[in-house]
N, C-alpha and C positions, 0 to 999 in steps of 0.2 A: 216517447210519441204515443204510448198505451193509453196515457190521457186523453190526448186527442181524439183517438180512434173511437173512444167511448162516448165523449162529447158529441163526435160527428154523429155516430150511430144514436144515441139520445134523441138531439137536433131532426133528425131522419123521422123519429117515429114519431116526433110531436107537429114536424111539418103536415104529414099525414092527416093528425089527429086536429091539426089548426085548421088545416084546408076542409073539414068536414065540417066543422065548428061554424065556419064563417059560412057554409054554403047552407047550414040550417038555420041559420039565424040571424037578424038583424040586428044591427049595433044601437044605443040609446044613448047619444052623446049628452044629452042633458042628465041624465044618471051618471056617466061616464065623468061628468064636471064636479059631481057631488063626494065620487071617490077620489078625484085629483087635486082636492082641494088644496094639500101641502106638497103637491108637485114642484107648482110653480116659485115657491122659497127658495129653492137651489136649479131648476131646468127654466126660469123665466118666464116668459108671457110674448103676447104679440106687441106689446111696449116695452119690456123691458127684458134686456140679454140674461142669460144664466150665469151663473157664478163662474169664476174660473175653474177651467177642467171641467167643466158639466156641457154637455151637450142642449141644447133645445129640443123640444120634441114638436111644438107646434108646426103643423105642414107635414108633420114625418108621415111616412107610409105607414098604413093599418096593418098591417100583416107584419112587415117588421118589430114596429113597437111591442106589439102581443105578444109573438116568437121571444124577441129579447127580454121583458117581463116576467113572460113564466121559466126562462132559463135562469134568470134572478130570483126568483121566487121559488123554484126549486134547487137551489144553490150549484146549479151546472156552470153558471157564470158566475166568478168573483169579483164583485165589487164592495170593496167594504162600506164605502159610505151608502148602498142601499142593501145590507144586510137588516133583514126582519123588515122591513120597507111595505112587501108584497107580503108578508106570511100570511094576513087574514081576506087578501081578492082570491076570490073563487075565477074559473076559467072566463066567467061571465061578466064579472068584473074588469078583468083584463082589456076583453075587447070591447068593452064601452068607455072605456079610460083611452084607448087607443083612439078609437072612433072621433073622442072628444077633441083630442091634441091634432089630429088629421084635420079636421075641420079649421080650424086656426089659420090666420097667417102667420110665418116666420118672422122673428126680430129679424131687423136690420143693423148690422154695425154701422157707426160713424169711422172707421178707422181708415186711413188711406194706402192702397196698395203699392207694394213696390213694382214699379213696372216693369223691370228686370227679373225680377225672382217671378212675378204671375207670369212673364213669357215662358220661363224657363218651366215651372210648372206645367205649362198649357202643351208645353211641345212633350213632356212627360208624359202625360195623361193620355193627350194624341197617341202616342209610340206605344203606351202599355195598353190601350182598348180599352180605358175605364168606360169611355157613351156606350160600350155593347153591352153593358149589364146596367149601369146607373143612367144610363140615356142621353143623349146630347147634351140637355141642360140639367141634367144630373138631379133631377128630381126624384131618379130613382123607381122603383114598380114594384109592386107586390111585396116579397120578403127582401128585395135589395132596398138600402135606406137610401133617404135622399140626403144628398153631400154637399149642393148648393149653397154658399154661405153660411156652412156649419162654424162653429166655433174653430178657428185656426189649432190652437191649443189641444182642442179634444182629437181633431183630426190627426195630428202627431203623435200622439200617445197611441191612437189607435191602429197607425198604421205601421208603428213600432213593434207594437203586441203581435199584430198579424205577422210580421217578420222574423218576429223572432221567437214564434210556436207560443206567444203566450197566450192567444187569441184565436179562434174559429169562426167559423161560418155555417150557415149548412151544409158545408163541406170544406175543402180545403183549397179552394180556388182563391183566395185572396193571400194565404201564406205563398202558394206557388209563386204567386204575381209580383207580393214585394219580395222574395227570397232574395238576401244580400243586397238590398237595395241601400247606398250611402244615406246617412242621416240628411247629408247636404240635400238629397234629393228628395227625401220626405216631405224636408221642410218647405222647399219649392212646391212639390204638388201639394200639399196641405197649404199652403198662400195661394195657390190656385183657386183651389175648392171653395177656398172661405171668400174667395174675394172673385169668383166668376161671372156676376154679376154687372160688377164694376167696369167703368168705361175708361 
């Protein structure tokens, strides 16, 4: 728990700094495109889905992406696949890269959802109030991420990490919401979010 408290304090400090940075500067997506050239190999593009277990960044909320990249660069968030990838990026670079991704259209999966599992996930989302922060269409806002049609395997892993206190956001809200949630419920919720736009 001490590690989580330190991470939360660190994130809180960065949240204030990031807000100031956004207020004082305008992002440059074209510059971000050049800096993000290697990212699509794993994170995909509007035309291509990310590799297994990796989230797409296209269409993601700018402030959320900046925050996550900052945490990765500073070693506060531990993702082995990202180790060292952002070490040469300045704060300005992170802001520009996030702006580049935010202006892209998210990729779409051709997978067919399971109607029963999707309905169960929708009921769970409503009961848990997911839309109150992520908004009704799950597009997110500011530092709250877009979840709509995100990779299902990534959503499952992320939700379990919050539940098991292996991950934290700007606060511990997600850890509390998912506390003791069954694997089967997490799977249903992730399946719904990954297919939220499907009819």
